[in-house]
Backbone as a chain_set.jsonl record, in Angstrom:
{"seq": "MFTRSLLAVLLCTAVSAQADTPNLGRPIAPGDVAPWDISIPPDGTGLPPGSGTVAQGEAVYTATCQKCHGEKGVGKPNDPLVGGQGTLAAPAVAIKTVGSFWPYATTLFDYIRRAMPVTAPKSLTDDQVYAVSAYILHLNGIINENDTMTAQTLPAVRMPNRDGFVVFTRNQPR", "coords": {"N": [[-37.321, -9.703, -36.372], [-36.39, -10.514, -33.854], [-33.664, -9.905, -34.06], [-33.625, -7.08, -34.161], [-34.682, -6.51, -31.624], [-32.75, -7.61, -29.96], [-30.576, -6.009, -30.692], [-31.535, -3.531, -29.815], [-31.615, -3.981, -27.056], [-28.889, -4.392, -26.536], [-27.842, -1.865, -27.284], [-29.136, -0.185, -25.433], [-28.069, -1.237, -23.082], [-25.359, -0.66, -23.477], [-25.394, 2.18, -23.534], [-26.354, 2.669, -20.959], [-24.314, 1.483, -19.417], [-22.215, 3.13, -20.149], [-22.922, 5.524, -18.964], [-22.398, 4.971, -16.334], [-19.687, 4.796, -16.122], [-16.314, 5.768, -15.161], [-15.025, 9.129, -15.319], [-12.888, 9.175, -17.481], [-9.734, 10.364, -18.624], [-9.692, 13.024, -17.915], [-7.876, 15.897, -16.799], [-5.718, 15.679, -13.93], [-5.597, 17.313, -10.902], [-2.84, 18.725, -9.055], [-3.343, 18.65, -6.295], [-5.073, 16.486, -6.072], [-3.412, 14.347, -6.53], [-1.416, 14.501, -4.614], [-1.943, 13.254, -1.959], [-1.439, 10.598, -2.557], [1.053, 10.522, -3.656], [3.574, 9.587, -2.262], [6.049, 8.507, -2.432], [9.407, 7.75, -1.588], [12.544, 8.458, -2.661], [15.93, 7.015, -2.995], [17.685, 9.104, -2.163], [16.297, 10.416, -0.213], [14.61, 12.552, -0.703], [11.678, 14.288, -0.048], [11.146, 13.11, 2.376], [9.306, 13.299, 5.374], [9.073, 15.733, 8.091], [10.151, 14.797, 11.376], [11.017, 12.251, 13.826], [12.609, 9.334, 15.223], [13.531, 6.931, 17.661], [15.505, 3.996, 18.457], [14.563, 2.739, 20.8], [11.945, 3.808, 20.984], [10.96, 2.749, 18.653], [11.009, 0.008, 19.187], [8.873, -0.27, 20.964], [6.671, 0.467, 19.329], [6.937, -1.449, 17.315], [6.534, -3.844, 18.771], [3.862, -3.535, 19.475], [2.532, -3.288, 16.975], [3.743, -4.726, 14.858], [4.979, -7.123, 15.541], [3.241, -9.328, 15.754], [2.998, -10.301, 13.182], [5.601, -10.379, 12.094], [7.189, -11.569, 13.955], [9.0, -11.938, 17.093], [11.534, -9.611, 17.572], [11.861, -9.419, 14.812], [12.323, -11.871, 13.492], [10.643, -13.311, 11.884], [7.788, -15.372, 10.983], [4.497, -15.404, 11.589], [4.925, -14.351, 9.049], [7.202, -12.837, 6.648], [10.707, -12.723, 7.513], [12.491, -9.971, 8.943], [14.984, -9.572, 9.747], [18.382, -10.688, 9.754], [20.132, -13.038, 7.605], [22.444, -11.943, 6.488], [25.204, -12.278, 4.359], [24.172, -14.438, 2.932], [23.34, -14.072, 0.318], [25.032, -14.727, -1.787], [24.709, -17.37, -2.374], [22.192, -18.402, -4.072], [20.315, -20.505, -3.608], [20.062, -20.706, -0.873], [19.639, -18.164, -0.035], [18.633, -15.558, 2.097], [16.474, -13.089, 2.077], [16.326, -10.153, 3.56], [15.65, -7.053, 5.312], [18.154, -6.323, 6.287], [19.928, -7.87, 4.786], [19.363, -7.662, 2.06], [17.977, -5.298, 1.149], [18.658, -2.222, -0.5], [18.572, 0.496, 0.309], [17.957, 2.572, 3.114], [15.926, 4.382, 3.048], [13.996, 3.154, 1.528], [12.941, 1.339, 3.284], [11.615, 3.044, 5.138], [9.725, 4.172, 3.339], [8.234, 1.896, 2.566], [7.194, 0.912, 5.019], [5.63, 3.126, 5.828], [3.774, 3.28, 3.752], [2.542, 0.717, 3.562], [2.247, -0.695, 5.964], [0.886, -1.201, 9.288], [-0.221, -4.306, 7.877], [-2.94, -4.661, 8.228], [-3.858, -2.111, 8.566], [-2.895, -0.037, 6.627], [-0.874, 2.903, 6.15], [-1.444, 3.996, 8.616], [0.306, 4.597, 10.651], [2.05, 7.193, 12.387], [4.379, 9.671, 11.149], [6.544, 9.92, 12.914], [6.355, 7.446, 14.248], [6.93, 5.734, 12.117], [9.578, 6.471, 11.517], [10.685, 5.605, 13.932], [10.151, 2.781, 13.985], [11.593, 2.086, 11.737], [14.173, 2.729, 12.643], [14.413, 0.845, 14.71], [14.295, -1.634, 13.314], [16.522, -1.349, 11.639], [18.485, -1.273, 13.607], [18.196, -3.844, 14.776], [19.249, -5.321, 12.722], [21.88, -4.71, 12.934], [22.829, -2.409, 11.723], [22.586, 0.258, 12.485], [23.397, 2.067, 15.516], [22.315, 1.541, 18.936], [21.674, 3.972, 20.15], [21.123, 5.707, 18.092], [19.207, 8.075, 16.193], [16.592, 8.282, 13.899], [15.907, 10.465, 11.269], [14.758, 12.835, 8.769], [17.168, 13.686, 7.842], [19.137, 11.888, 8.802], [18.355, 9.284, 8.029], [18.638, 8.9, 5.111], [21.391, 8.856, 5.04], [22.226, 6.465, 6.045], [24.125, 3.659, 5.462], [23.43, 0.879, 3.739], [24.05, -2.661, 3.926], [23.832, -4.061, 1.452], [23.918, -2.123, -0.503], [25.44, -1.77, -2.855], [24.661, -3.9, -4.355], [22.876, -3.787, -6.433], [22.03, -2.854, -9.788], [21.727, 0.296, -11.029], [19.781, 2.105, -13.208], [19.612, 5.066, -15.12], [17.437, 7.475, -16.655], [18.585, 8.446, -19.088], [20.638, 6.741, -19.572], [22.143, 4.212, -21.479], [20.95, 0.848, -21.816]], "CA": [[-37.712, -8.948, -35.198], [-35.484, -10.903, -32.779], [-32.401, -9.201, -34.237], [-33.83, -5.689, -33.751], [-34.854, -6.486, -30.172], [-31.439, -7.86, -29.376], [-29.793, -4.807, -30.934], [-32.056, -2.494, -28.926], [-31.154, -4.31, -25.696], [-27.451, -4.133, -26.494], [-27.634, -0.416, -27.317], [-29.566, 0.362, -24.143], [-27.085, -1.683, -22.09], [-24.124, 0.088, -23.716], [-25.611, 3.555, -23.097], [-26.462, 2.634, -19.503], [-22.977, 1.206, -18.876], [-21.381, 4.301, -20.378], [-23.305, 6.536, -17.981], [-21.853, 4.576, -15.043], [-18.223, 4.674, -16.178], [-15.609, 6.932, -14.62], [-14.696, 10.197, -16.259], [-11.505, 8.937, -17.85], [-9.11, 11.306, -19.521], [-9.682, 14.4, -17.456], [-6.625, 16.23, -16.097], [-5.733, 15.524, -12.478], [-4.972, 18.45, -10.22], [-1.782, 18.307, -8.126], [-3.93, 18.362, -4.99], [-5.668, 15.156, -6.121], [-2.331, 13.371, -6.56], [-0.542, 14.669, -3.447], [-2.077, 12.252, -0.892], [-0.948, 9.299, -3.028], [2.436, 10.665, -4.107], [4.359, 9.564, -1.029], [7.271, 7.743, -2.674], [10.655, 8.331, -1.103], [13.675, 7.897, -3.405], [17.107, 6.727, -2.179], [18.323, 10.289, -1.567], [15.469, 10.913, 0.885], [13.76, 13.677, -1.098], [10.284, 14.116, 0.322], [10.941, 12.588, 3.728], [8.614, 14.288, 6.203], [9.694, 16.035, 9.38], [9.873, 13.825, 12.418], [12.171, 11.492, 14.3], [12.297, 8.151, 16.008], [14.681, 6.235, 18.23], [15.408, 2.542, 18.52], [13.685, 2.388, 21.926], [10.575, 4.124, 20.586], [10.606, 1.793, 17.603], [10.738, -1.299, 19.792], [7.513, -0.233, 21.517], [5.726, 0.457, 18.21], [7.068, -2.759, 16.675], [5.896, -4.852, 19.626], [2.412, -3.332, 19.436], [1.893, -3.325, 15.657], [4.453, -5.507, 13.835], [5.462, -8.402, 16.06], [2.298, -10.429, 15.522], [3.231, -10.842, 11.836], [7.025, -10.55, 11.77], [7.862, -12.274, 15.03], [9.804, -11.204, 18.067], [12.802, -9.092, 17.047], [11.899, -9.47, 13.352], [12.823, -13.137, 12.967], [9.667, -13.908, 10.989], [6.729, -16.259, 11.463], [4.098, -16.196, 10.441], [5.307, -13.733, 7.772], [8.61, -12.689, 6.291], [11.658, -12.181, 8.483], [13.046, -8.655, 8.648], [16.327, -9.555, 10.316], [19.23, -11.839, 9.452], [20.424, -13.296, 6.2], [23.676, -11.358, 6.0], [26.139, -13.247, 3.817], [23.515, -15.562, 2.263], [22.918, -13.746, -1.043], [25.946, -15.322, -2.758], [24.197, -18.706, -2.694], [20.75, -18.199, -4.276], [19.474, -21.584, -3.075], [19.865, -20.514, 0.568], [19.586, -16.727, 0.234], [17.566, -15.043, 2.953], [16.358, -11.68, 1.709], [15.735, -9.351, 4.629], [16.053, -5.647, 5.288], [19.585, -6.235, 6.543], [20.777, -8.569, 3.825], [18.994, -7.447, 0.667], [17.495, -3.968, 0.779], [19.796, -1.346, -0.769], [18.465, 1.851, 0.873], [17.14, 2.707, 4.318], [14.735, 5.164, 2.698], [13.008, 2.197, 1.034], [12.302, 0.801, 4.481], [10.66, 4.058, 5.587], [8.674, 4.269, 2.333], [7.383, 0.709, 2.61], [6.45, 0.879, 6.285], [4.618, 4.189, 5.823], [2.779, 3.014, 2.719], [1.866, -0.577, 3.572], [2.207, -1.37, 7.26], [0.673, -2.637, 9.349], [-1.005, -4.791, 6.748], [-4.368, -4.509, 8.532], [-4.201, -0.688, 8.608], [-1.834, 0.706, 5.944], [-0.817, 4.359, 6.273], [-2.017, 4.415, 9.889], [1.35, 5.027, 11.58], [2.51, 8.571, 12.238], [5.735, 9.741, 10.616], [7.463, 9.609, 14.017], [6.323, 6.001, 14.459], [7.623, 5.087, 10.996], [11.01, 6.669, 11.763], [11.066, 4.777, 15.075], [10.18, 1.374, 13.571], [12.752, 1.979, 10.832], [15.363, 2.706, 13.496], [14.446, -0.433, 15.423], [14.63, -2.705, 12.369], [17.922, -1.142, 11.245], [19.308, -1.676, 14.75], [18.159, -5.299, 14.886], [20.116, -5.846, 11.676], [23.258, -4.296, 13.197], [23.197, -1.36, 10.773], [22.754, 1.484, 13.267], [23.606, 1.856, 16.946], [21.153, 1.612, 19.816], [21.365, 5.357, 20.503], [20.902, 6.519, 16.896], [17.862, 8.58, 15.93], [16.332, 8.425, 12.475], [15.205, 11.68, 10.85], [14.873, 13.059, 7.328], [18.579, 13.894, 7.525], [19.989, 10.741, 9.129], [17.935, 8.063, 7.352], [19.288, 8.699, 3.81], [22.833, 8.69, 5.23], [22.499, 5.099, 6.491], [24.696, 2.832, 4.39], [22.925, -0.485, 3.847], [25.06, -3.636, 3.527], [23.698, -4.477, 0.049], [23.712, -0.94, -1.336], [26.09, -1.923, -4.159], [24.224, -5.157, -4.944], [21.887, -3.544, -7.476], [22.423, -2.003, -10.891], [20.765, 1.392, -11.132], [19.761, 2.748, -14.51], [18.972, 6.38, -15.177], [16.658, 7.631, -17.891], [19.395, 8.689, -20.274], [21.72, 5.769, -19.623], [21.76, 3.043, -22.306], [20.896, -0.438, -21.097]], "C": [[-36.784, -9.245, -34.023], [-34.186, -10.123, -32.86], [-32.535, -7.75, -33.802], [-33.975, -5.579, -32.238], [-33.517, -6.682, -29.468], [-30.546, -6.629, -29.532], [-30.235, -3.682, -30.004], [-31.587, -2.73, -27.49], [-29.678, -4.002, -25.554], [-27.146, -2.637, -26.47], [-28.021, 0.213, -25.981], [-28.571, -0.005, -23.048], [-25.796, -0.883, -22.233], [-24.259, 1.53, -23.239], [-25.673, 3.621, -21.574], [-25.091, 2.41, -18.866], [-22.073, 2.42, -19.027], [-21.686, 5.387, -19.349], [-22.697, 6.238, -16.615], [-20.331, 4.502, -15.019], [-17.561, 5.911, -15.604], [-15.292, 7.935, -15.721], [-13.215, 10.087, -16.61], [-10.998, 10.038, -18.763], [-9.116, 12.744, -19.057], [-8.372, 14.687, -16.731], [-6.786, 16.092, -14.582], [-4.99, 16.702, -11.868], [-3.894, 17.95, -9.266], [-2.321, 17.967, -6.732], [-4.592, 16.993, -4.919], [-4.604, 14.062, -6.027], [-1.542, 13.369, -5.248], [-0.729, 13.616, -2.355], [-1.526, 10.875, -1.274], [0.516, 9.349, -3.44], [3.351, 10.744, -2.891], [5.655, 8.773, -1.195], [8.492, 8.502, -2.182], [11.804, 7.685, -1.873], [14.885, 7.675, -2.491], [17.742, 7.944, -1.508], [17.496, 10.928, -0.459], [14.603, 12.105, 0.543], [12.309, 13.368, -0.736], [10.058, 13.479, 1.679], [10.292, 13.661, 4.595], [9.42, 14.631, 7.447], [9.318, 14.959, 10.392], [11.143, 13.124, 12.842], [11.702, 10.288, 15.086], [13.564, 7.455, 16.458], [14.441, 4.728, 18.197], [14.446, 2.118, 19.628], [12.223, 2.675, 21.599], [10.075, 3.107, 19.558], [10.293, 0.411, 18.147], [9.313, -1.353, 20.336], [6.467, -0.293, 20.4], [5.738, -0.913, 17.533], [6.332, -3.83, 17.482], [4.376, -4.748, 19.528], [1.802, -3.588, 18.061], [2.523, -4.273, 14.639], [4.766, -6.941, 14.268], [4.537, -9.568, 15.746], [2.477, -11.05, 14.135], [4.7, -11.189, 11.584], [7.835, -11.19, 12.891], [8.665, -11.384, 15.949], [11.164, -10.866, 17.449], [12.976, -9.339, 15.55], [12.351, -10.77, 12.732], [11.841, -13.855, 12.037], [8.666, -14.768, 11.732], [5.644, -15.471, 12.179], [4.543, -15.619, 9.099], [6.812, -13.562, 7.655], [9.482, -12.174, 7.426], [12.187, -10.828, 8.011], [14.524, -8.594, 9.0], [17.066, -10.828, 9.916], [19.547, -11.924, 7.98], [21.715, -12.708, 5.677], [24.621, -12.464, 5.554], [25.499, -14.397, 3.066], [23.206, -15.304, 0.791], [23.804, -14.382, -2.113], [25.493, -16.718, -3.179], [22.685, -18.628, -2.849], [19.855, -19.279, -3.676], [19.184, -21.405, -1.589], [19.764, -19.039, 0.955], [18.383, -16.377, 1.097], [17.526, -13.543, 2.729], [15.593, -10.931, 2.789], [16.14, -7.906, 4.434], [17.57, -5.536, 5.418], [20.47, -6.908, 5.522], [20.542, -8.138, 2.391], [18.691, -5.997, 0.303], [18.663, -3.002, 0.586], [19.756, 0.017, -0.075], [17.556, 1.853, 2.098], [15.868, 3.503, 4.029], [13.626, 4.266, 2.149], [12.244, 1.583, 2.2], [11.239, 1.772, 4.992], [9.459, 4.1, 4.644], [7.705, 3.099, 2.451], [6.557, 0.656, 3.898], [5.328, 1.914, 6.255], [3.465, 3.86, 4.887], [1.928, 1.771, 3.002], [1.695, -1.246, 4.933], [1.463, -0.541, 8.304], [-0.307, -3.073, 8.274], [-2.508, -4.629, 6.984], [-4.815, -3.054, 8.572], [-3.097, 0.14, 7.938], [-1.993, 2.213, 6.115], [-1.382, 4.857, 7.604], [-0.97, 4.891, 10.895], [1.707, 6.488, 11.336], [3.923, 8.542, 11.659], [6.768, 9.431, 11.701], [7.502, 8.103, 14.288], [7.062, 5.264, 13.346], [9.136, 5.274, 11.141], [11.488, 5.74, 12.885], [11.147, 3.299, 14.693], [11.347, 1.143, 12.613], [14.036, 1.882, 11.644], [15.499, 1.354, 14.186], [14.871, -1.57, 14.496], [16.076, -2.57, 11.893], [18.869, -1.564, 12.371], [19.339, -3.195, 14.906], [19.077, -5.97, 13.86], [21.577, -5.432, 11.857], [23.748, -3.177, 12.301], [23.373, -0.016, 11.465], [22.913, 1.113, 14.736], [22.317, 2.054, 17.736], [20.734, 3.046, 20.13], [21.128, 6.263, 19.296], [19.433, 6.907, 16.773], [17.706, 8.739, 14.429], [15.468, 9.658, 12.228], [15.317, 11.772, 9.327], [16.321, 13.277, 6.906], [19.413, 12.629, 7.745], [19.618, 9.468, 8.358], [18.608, 7.876, 5.988], [20.799, 8.463, 3.925], [23.208, 7.281, 5.686], [22.995, 4.293, 5.292], [24.272, 1.379, 4.623], [23.974, -1.465, 3.331], [24.999, -4.041, 2.054], [23.491, -3.297, -0.898], [24.297, -1.118, -2.733], [25.668, -3.207, -4.869], [23.202, -5.009, -6.054], [22.492, -2.675, -8.563], [21.331, -0.956, -11.033], [20.898, 2.037, -12.488], [19.099, 4.106, -14.386], [18.254, 6.486, -16.512], [17.515, 7.705, -19.13], [20.54, 7.692, -20.441], [21.299, 4.587, -20.488], [21.811, 1.77, -21.468], [21.642, -1.501, -21.815]], "O": [[-36.426, -8.337, -33.274], [-33.652, -9.715, -31.828], [-31.641, -7.231, -33.133], [-33.444, -4.647, -31.633], [-33.206, -5.993, -28.497], [-29.839, -6.254, -28.597], [-29.397, -2.959, -29.464], [-31.208, -1.789, -26.793], [-29.258, -3.413, -24.558], [-26.282, -2.193, -25.713], [-27.293, 1.059, -25.462], [-28.262, 0.816, -22.184], [-25.203, -0.472, -21.235], [-23.343, 2.056, -22.608], [-25.105, 4.53, -20.968], [-24.745, 3.071, -17.886], [-21.261, 2.71, -18.148], [-20.777, 6.095, -18.914], [-22.5, 7.154, -15.817], [-19.749, 4.174, -13.985], [-18.167, 6.982, -15.56], [-15.297, 7.604, -16.906], [-12.391, 10.834, -16.083], [-11.746, 10.577, -19.578], [-8.586, 13.61, -19.752], [-7.814, 13.787, -16.104], [-7.855, 16.355, -14.031], [-3.881, 17.034, -12.286], [-4.021, 16.853, -8.721], [-1.79, 17.076, -6.068], [-4.671, 16.396, -3.846], [-4.866, 12.979, -5.505], [-1.052, 12.321, -4.826], [0.275, 13.112, -1.852], [-1.185, 10.079, -0.399], [1.154, 8.303, -3.56], [3.839, 11.815, -2.531], [6.29, 8.41, -0.205], [8.598, 9.719, -2.333], [12.018, 6.479, -1.75], [14.869, 8.1, -1.336], [18.279, 7.831, -0.407], [17.946, 11.885, 0.171], [13.917, 12.63, 1.421], [11.785, 12.31, -1.083], [8.914, 13.317, 2.103], [10.701, 14.822, 4.545], [10.342, 13.904, 7.815], [8.287, 14.299, 10.263], [12.216, 13.369, 12.289], [10.564, 10.224, 15.55], [14.55, 7.398, 15.723], [13.332, 4.257, 17.944], [13.608, 1.24, 19.422], [11.353, 1.863, 21.91], [8.924, 2.671, 19.597], [9.414, -0.28, 17.631], [8.625, -2.363, 20.185], [5.484, -1.025, 20.513], [4.685, -1.468, 17.217], [5.587, -4.63, 16.918], [3.684, -5.766, 19.5], [0.667, -4.059, 17.976], [1.882, -4.595, 13.638], [4.809, -7.853, 13.442], [5.003, -10.68, 15.499], [2.138, -12.217, 13.939], [4.999, -12.188, 10.93], [9.052, -11.331, 12.772], [8.969, -10.234, 15.629], [11.842, -11.725, 16.885], [14.102, -9.457, 15.066], [12.728, -10.79, 11.561], [12.176, -14.893, 11.467], [8.7, -14.872, 12.958], [5.872, -14.934, 13.264], [4.538, -16.338, 8.1], [7.583, -14.08, 8.463], [9.07, -11.311, 8.201], [12.311, -10.585, 6.81], [15.229, -7.669, 8.596], [16.469, -11.893, 9.761], [19.27, -11.005, 7.209], [22.063, -12.946, 4.521], [24.82, -13.454, 6.259], [26.221, -15.274, 2.592], [22.84, -16.238, 0.077], [23.358, -14.555, -3.247], [25.872, -17.189, -4.251], [21.961, -18.773, -1.865], [18.732, -18.98, -3.271], [18.171, -21.898, -1.094], [19.798, -18.703, 2.139], [17.267, -16.839, 0.858], [18.432, -12.817, 3.14], [14.375, -11.06, 2.913], [16.879, -7.573, 3.508], [18.195, -4.734, 4.725], [21.644, -6.56, 5.396], [21.454, -8.243, 1.571], [19.113, -5.524, -0.753], [19.568, -2.961, 1.42], [20.804, 0.636, 0.114], [16.508, 1.207, 2.105], [14.851, 3.313, 4.695], [12.445, 4.584, 2.29], [11.041, 1.34, 2.106], [10.101, 1.378, 5.248], [8.313, 4.068, 5.091], [6.489, 3.294, 2.438], [5.357, 0.384, 3.859], [4.193, 1.605, 6.619], [2.307, 4.135, 5.201], [0.731, 1.764, 2.716], [1.043, -2.286, 5.021], [1.419, 0.686, 8.21], [-1.13, -2.279, 7.819], [-3.267, -4.477, 6.026], [-6.014, -2.778, 8.608], [-2.433, 0.934, 8.606], [-3.108, 2.727, 6.212], [-1.761, 6.023, 7.71], [-1.321, 5.523, 11.892], [1.668, 6.96, 10.2], [4.584, 7.504, 11.68], [7.761, 8.754, 11.434], [8.574, 7.547, 14.531], [7.747, 4.275, 13.607], [9.896, 4.333, 10.912], [12.569, 5.159, 12.795], [12.119, 2.63, 15.044], [12.011, 0.109, 12.68], [14.89, 1.042, 11.36], [16.59, 0.786, 14.235], [15.72, -2.382, 14.863], [16.778, -3.572, 11.76], [19.926, -2.143, 12.118], [20.402, -3.769, 15.144], [19.611, -7.051, 14.105], [22.422, -5.767, 11.026], [24.955, -3.006, 12.131], [24.229, 0.773, 11.064], [22.605, -0.006, 15.146], [21.359, 2.66, 17.254], [19.551, 3.304, 20.355], [20.949, 7.47, 19.463], [18.54, 6.17, 17.191], [18.593, 9.272, 13.762], [14.445, 9.867, 12.882], [15.896, 10.898, 8.682], [16.665, 13.075, 5.741], [20.304, 12.335, 6.949], [20.495, 8.655, 8.066], [19.112, 6.786, 5.717], [21.414, 7.929, 3.002], [24.39, 6.938, 5.71], [22.353, 4.258, 4.242], [24.704, 0.738, 5.581], [24.712, -1.143, 2.399], [26.039, -4.337, 1.465], [22.941, -3.469, -1.986], [23.701, -0.656, -3.706], [26.261, -3.567, -5.886], [22.706, -6.011, -6.569], [23.367, -1.852, -8.292], [20.15, -1.287, -11.143], [21.983, 2.466, -12.882], [18.139, 4.273, -13.634], [18.458, 5.656, -17.398], [17.191, 7.076, -20.138], [21.328, 7.812, -21.379], [20.232, 4.012, -20.274], [22.611, 1.644, -20.541], [21.696, -2.639, -21.349]]}, "num_chains": 1, "name": "protein.A"}
């Protein structure tokens, strides 16, 4: 009798759990994916309209980023965003920042838009993301103080470590 009771409990639990599970395997409509499909590749495909200057970026950075990344991106309490140029050749002392390590400026935009500020991801407007990107690129000496970042100018920024990565394509043997 104990075995039948245990089996009955297990069956009831399994049926109940199945009723509470998500509807896995159903097709997803493009409209369901669109809000999450915000990746920006190196060529800038999919960058939204908008623009931002270094000066605008400094104001946004001071208000939303500085508390984690320090004044002018030097770090503390979290990762530095600035500096490290020339340190990658010596792995023991390498400082991986936007200016020393990241290969594409579009990656900066993508990451800021998707994940920053850490307490409110995806809360910055596209103009604010362009502006913060401009400010961080300027702090690293990559763009000039008067440059404006847009969907056209951001992909054209040549990052110092652009050639430091091996890029594989789908059809290319590894």
